[in-house]
N, C-alpha and C positions, 0 to 999 in steps of 0.2 A: 463546029461539028456537033451534031445533036446525038446524044446516046439514047439508045432504045431502052424502054423500061424492062426490067427483068421479069421473065415469065414466072408464074406461080410455081412451076416444077423446079425451075432453076433456083428460086428463092428458098424453096423447101430443101433442096439438095445442099445449098450453101449453109443454111441454118443447121442441118444435120452434121455437116463436116465441122462447122464451128463448135458445136456441142461436143463432138468426139475429141477435137483438139483440146478443148478446155478440160474435159474429163481426164484425158491423158496427162495433162500438165498438173492437175490437182493430185492425181494418183501418184505421179512421180515425186511431187513435193512431200506428200504424206509418207511415202516409202523412205525418202531420204531422212525425214525427221525421225521416223521410227528407228532406222538404222543408227542415227546419231544417239538416240536415247539408249539403244542396246549397247553401243560402244561405251557410253558413260557408265552404264550399270556394270559392264565387265570391268572397267577400271576401278570402280568403287569396290567391287568384290575382291579384286586383287589387293587393293590398299587395305581392306578390312582383314584379309588373310595375312598380309604382312604384319599388320598391327597386332593381331592375335598371336602370331608365331613369335613376335618379339616380346611377348609377355605384357602387353599393354591392355589386357582385358579386365584388370582387377579394379579399375577406378570406378568412381561414381557414374552411373549411367546418365543421370540428369543433373545438370549444374544446380547448385542450391538457389540461384536467382530464379531460374525457371520453376523450380519446385515451389518456391514461395509464391510466385505469381499464380501457379496452378491452385495452390491452397486458397489464396484470396478469391480466385474466380469461383471455386467450388463453394466457399462459404457465402459469397454474394448470391449465388444461384440456388442455395439451399440443397446442394448435392451432398451425398455422404462423403465424409473425409477419410482418406486412407490412413490406416494405422500401421506403424512400423512393426514388422514381425522379425524379432531377432533371429529366429531359426532360419527363415528364408532370406533374411537380410534384404528385404524389399517391402514396399508398401503393399498392404492388403486392403482392398475395399470391402467394408462390411456388407454382408448380404442384406438386401432389402426384403422386408416382410411383405405379405400380401397387401395389395392396395385395398383401402377401405372405402374408396369413392364409389358412387353409384354409376360411374361411367361404364362399367362392365355389364350393367343390367341389360337383359334382352327385352326390349320394349315390344317386340312382336307378340309376346305372350299377353301383355296388357291389352293389346288390340284384339286378340282372339277372345279373351275373357269378357271384354266389354262390347262385343259385337251385338248389334241389335238383332233380335229374332223375329 
């Protein structure tokens, strides 16, 4: 038995239906993933609240191993090193002064001044 070729209108209709089906499937997957993340965030908030109410909030925020790795990274990249502030009991990054490079110059002024007359 020989099947007839699909007409252009039927092919267009089928392609549109396939696109709508695909879009609905993708949207459903995205909504499910989003709801999953929201539920995880709710659970983390509950756990954080239980931890704080149990008096567990006084420990060191960052483990010393991670703190050391961060200091080595900052030193290797030439970034400012945080200084411990005993009053605030946390690291304070020193303020950076104004940049002295010429990257901030507005070169359009040079073009205007040197324009041929």
